[in-house]
C-alpha positions as CSV (number, residue, x, y, z in Angstrom):
1,M,16.9,-22.9,-1.6
2,P,14.9,-20.2,0.3
3,Y,15.7,-18.3,3.4
4,D,14.1,-19.0,7.0
5,I,11.8,-15.8,7.5
6,N,11.6,-14.5,11.0
7,F,9.6,-11.6,12.3
8,T,10.6,-9.2,15.4
9,H,8.1,-9.0,18.0
10,A,7.3,-5.2,16.7
11,A,7.1,-6.5,13.0
12,S,4.6,-9.5,14.1
13,K,2.5,-6.9,15.9
14,D,2.3,-4.4,13.0
15,F,1.3,-7.4,10.5
16,Q,-1.5,-8.2,12.8
17,K,-2.7,-4.6,12.5
18,L,-3.1,-4.8,8.9
19,H,-7.1,-5.2,8.5
20,D,-7.6,-6.0,5.0
21,K,-7.9,-9.8,4.7
22,K,-6.7,-9.8,0.3
23,F,-4.3,-7.2,1.8
24,K,-2.5,-9.6,4.3
25,E,-2.4,-12.8,2.0
26,K,-0.8,-10.5,-1.0
27,F,1.9,-9.0,1.7
28,A,2.6,-12.9,3.2
29,R,3.1,-13.9,-0.8
30,A,5.2,-11.1,-1.1
31,I,7.5,-11.6,2.0
32,E,7.6,-15.6,1.1
33,E,8.8,-14.2,-2.8
34,L,11.5,-12.2,-0.7
35,G,12.5,-15.3,1.2
36,V,13.5,-16.9,-2.2
37,N,15.4,-13.4,-3.5
38,P,16.5,-11.1,-0.1
39,L,18.2,-9.0,-2.8
40,S,15.0,-7.7,-4.8
41,G,14.6,-5.1,-1.8
42,K,16.2,-1.5,-1.7
43,P,19.3,-1.1,0.4
44,L,18.8,1.9,2.5
45,Q,21.3,4.6,3.9
46,G,21.4,6.9,6.7
47,E,20.5,5.8,10.3
48,L,19.0,2.5,8.5
49,K,21.8,1.8,6.8
50,G,22.5,-2.2,6.8
51,Y,18.5,-3.1,6.1
52,Y,16.2,-3.4,3.1
53,S,13.2,-2.2,2.1
54,Y,10.7,-4.1,0.4
55,R,7.4,-2.4,-1.7
56,I,4.2,-3.9,-1.1
57,G,1.5,-1.7,-2.1
58,D,1.9,1.4,0.0
59,Y,3.4,-0.3,2.7
60,R,7.3,-1.8,3.1
61,A,8.7,-4.0,5.0
62,V,11.9,-3.1,6.4
63,Y,14.3,-6.2,6.9
64,S,17.9,-7.7,7.2
65,F,19.3,-10.9,6.1
66,S,22.2,-13.1,6.7
67,S,23.6,-15.0,3.6
68,H,25.7,-17.5,5.7
69,A,23.0,-18.2,8.1
70,K,20.3,-18.2,5.8
71,T,17.7,-16.4,7.6
72,L,15.8,-13.2,6.7
73,T,14.5,-10.9,9.3
74,I,11.4,-8.5,9.3
75,I,12.1,-5.6,11.6
76,K,9.0,-3.2,10.7
77,I,5.7,-2.9,8.6
78,D,4.2,0.1,8.0
79,H,3.0,2.4,5.5
80,R,5.3,4.1,3.5
81,R,5.0,7.9,5.2
82,Q,5.6,6.4,8.4
83,V,7.9,3.1,8.1
84,Y,11.5,5.1,8.3
85,R,11.0,7.4,11.0
């Protein structure tokens, strides 16, 4: 059973800033796949411990999930050079 996917306000704005329509569609499909298997992302360390990162081209989605509540929350979407700052 897939997870419910939620976006924070900031992540929603980040998604709207993506300009290429085809890339937006690819990104949306990747997020849907992530909702099926949230452990497919990479666990983060340091200040972002407890969060995961999922690679979509040169962009990353930082997210957290709750197995108990079956929810996945996208925290931030940005280019790989800037997403962890």
